[in-house]
N, C-alpha and C positions, 0 to 999 in steps of 0.2 A: 353684398346685396342689400337692395332695397326696400323697406318696409312696403307692403302694397297698401294704400290708403283708402280703408274699406269706408267709401261711402252709403247710405242707404240709398237705393236708387229710386225710391219714393222721396218724390220731397215733401209730399203730405199725403194722406188718407182719410178723407171722409166718409165711414160705411165701406162700402164695394167700391168707391170711386177713388182710384190713386191717380196723381202729377206725378210722373217719371222722370229724371232728369232724361233719358234716351227719347222721350217723345217732345221734353220741352227744346232738346235740340234739334229736331225734327221743325219744329213750330219757328224757332229762330233762324235754321238755313232756309225755310221756303218766304219767312219775310222779308230779310237779307236779299233772296233772289229778286223780289215782286220791287224792291224799292230800287236794286239795280237795275233791274231791266226797263222800267219805267223812267229812271235817271237815263237812259241810254237812248232812247225812245223820245227822249225833251231835246238829249245834244244833239241827237241827228236831225230833228224836225220831219219825222215821221207821223204820217197821217192815221191815225188809227181812231174808233169808235171810243165810245166813254165807259165801255163795258168792258172792254177788249182785255185788258189785264185780270178782270175779275174773272171773266169767262174762259181765259187762256187756263190760268192757275185752278181751275177747276177739273180743267180735261188735264191736265199735269201730272195733279196729284192722284186722280183715279186711274192713268195710266201707269205713274208709278208704282203704286200700290198692289194694281193685277199682273202687273210686268214681273214686279220682283215675288211675290208670290210664286206666277207660273216658272219664273227663271229658276228658283230653288229646288221645286217640284221635276222640271226638269233634266236642271242640269247635277244637280248634287242627289235627291234621293230618289231615283223616279218609281223603281220597284217597290217602293216601301208605301207611296200613296196610290201607287194603282191594288196593293192590296188591302190598303186603306182609305178609300177617295172621298170619305167625307172629311178626313184630316184637310185635304187641300183648303178648306174653308175656315180649318183652326187657326189662326193667322196669331192668335194670343200663345198657341204652342213656339212661337219663334219660325225664324227660317223665310228669309228673305234675301233674296239676289240682289247686288248691285246690278251685273252683268242684264242679268232680268227687267229690273227695272228703268238700265238706259235704253232698252229697245222699246219698252212702254211707252216712255217719256217722247222716244224717238218718232213711235207711229203715231203718237196724238198729237204733236207736233204737226207732224206731216197731214192729219187729218184737220187740223184745226186752219192750217194756215192755207188748205184748199179752198175751204167754204169762206176765209176773209179775203182770200187772194191776196194775202202777203207772200213776202218772199219767204221759204223754207230756212233757206240757209242766214239771211238776216236775223231769223228770230233766233237760232239755234248759237247763231252768232253770241248772242246778248245772253242767254240761258250761260253758257259754259262760263261764261264770265264769272257767273255766281256759284257755279256749282262746287268750287271746290273749299267755299264757305261750308254748304251743309255736308259735305264729305268730310273735312276733318271736327268738324263740329260732332256728327255721327261715332265716328273712331271714338271720341272722349265718351262719347256716350256709351260704346260697348266697354272703353275700358271701365268706367263707372261701374256698368254691371258685368266687369270679371269676365267674359265672354269674346270669344274668338285670340286668346291668348298667345301666343307665339312658344315657338320649344323650348325644350329644354339646354339651358346653357349657364356657363359660369364665369359669363361679362360682371361686372362690379356693378352693374345697374340694375341687373337679375331681378326677378319680384318673383314671390309664391304665389301663386294667385286659388283662392280659395275652391275653384273647381276644375283644376290641374294638378292635384294631387301635392303630396310635398316636395316636391320640387323645381328649385328655381327656374325663369322661364324669361323668352324675350316679353318685353313691354309694346309687341309689335304692333299693338293698337294706337300707342305713342309716335310708332317710326310710320306708320301711312297718316296719323293725323298732321305732323309736320310735312312730309312728301305731298301726298294726296290733296293735302288743305291748304295751310301756306306757304310753302313753296309755290306749287300749281298756280293758288291765284296770283301773287307777286309776277308769275313769269306772263301768266295771258294778259294779265292788266297792262304791264308794259308793253305788250305786243298787239295791243290791239286793235292800235291806227297805224299801223305799220303796213299792211294791206290793204290793197284797193277792191280786192273779191272776195265778197262773201263767203265763206267757207270754209275757210282757211284758219280761222281760228279754233272753230270749231274740229277739223282734225290735228289743228294740235292739241286740243285737249285730248282728242282719242291715243295720240302718241303718247304723249306724256304720262295720262295718269297709266297709258297700258304699262309702260316702260314702268314708272316708279311702284305700281301694284306684283308686278313681274319679279320686281328686285326685292319689296319686302316679304314676298311671299319665301321666301328662303330661310327667313326666320318665326315666319307664323305656322301655327300647329295644322297641318292637313285634317278637312274633313273626318272623322273615324269612320264612316261609313265608304268614302273613296280611298282614300287614303295617298299612296302616289301613284301616278301616270310613268310608266315605262320605267318605272322604279327612282324618277327623282324629281317629277315636275307635278305641280297641283292640280285641280280641277282650275283653280282660280288663274295659273298662269297658262291656260291652254285657252281658257275664254279672253286673255290676255293678248297673246300673241295673235289672235285672229281679230282682236280690236286695234293691235297697232298695224297689223296686215291692211285695214279696213282704214285706221285715219289716213297710213300714208299714200293708198289708192286714191284717196279725196283729195289730199295735198295737191296731189301730182295733175288729177282730173281740173280741178280749182285752178291752180298755177297757168296752166297749159291755158285755158281755156280763159282770162284776164288777157285782153287785147286792148285795154284800156288804162290812162292811167290816173280816172277817177273813180272813186266810191260807189259802189254800186249796189244800191238798197233794191 
């Protein structure tokens, strides 16, 4: 068993204001995304106005926060929030859903590209290249916070998490950081120029993330208010299954409609 490295979640605190590792991870993730999308726009020679990226990320961050919160409310603890509706707005109490955040980003990107008259799938293809960075860093933030830990196990690298009882558990946050972060990033980066039709890289992100997350959920402690569905699956696995199916449908749709040998922007 390995000792859990108890890192103070707060980097620095001045009065009531604290800078936390988790928040820093999100900031670095968005910064990397901004720089990668900017690089891709320049590399592809796409024409955008000077405030394109700044406006884009304003809407994306807004969509992510709203979607992640509402996703958690709807998917993970609906009955509680219906009884305590004001708690929906208390995001400092925790409770954010990746799948809800993904939907929020998709909706924001769709609205943004419609007004900017920019190809939606070209934008999402650029965004998903950077998404694994934020996902991987976010999981490291979860690990530092000692949250979203794994199931009880006796593997040699198990750890005892402060909030997980006096039993060794899988450090599943690190599994996710490697699969959803590092591995997914390198796969998508390697494939980014292999397809002529926009939307295919986006579909591969949905498929691969869904597969990686579905797998890791077998090692992650399920949400206590939900437990297991059908005796074996978690809510995360159900949502990932939908994500995989959606990704496959998008892949075949965009592949079938690719009648050109040139990139379509």
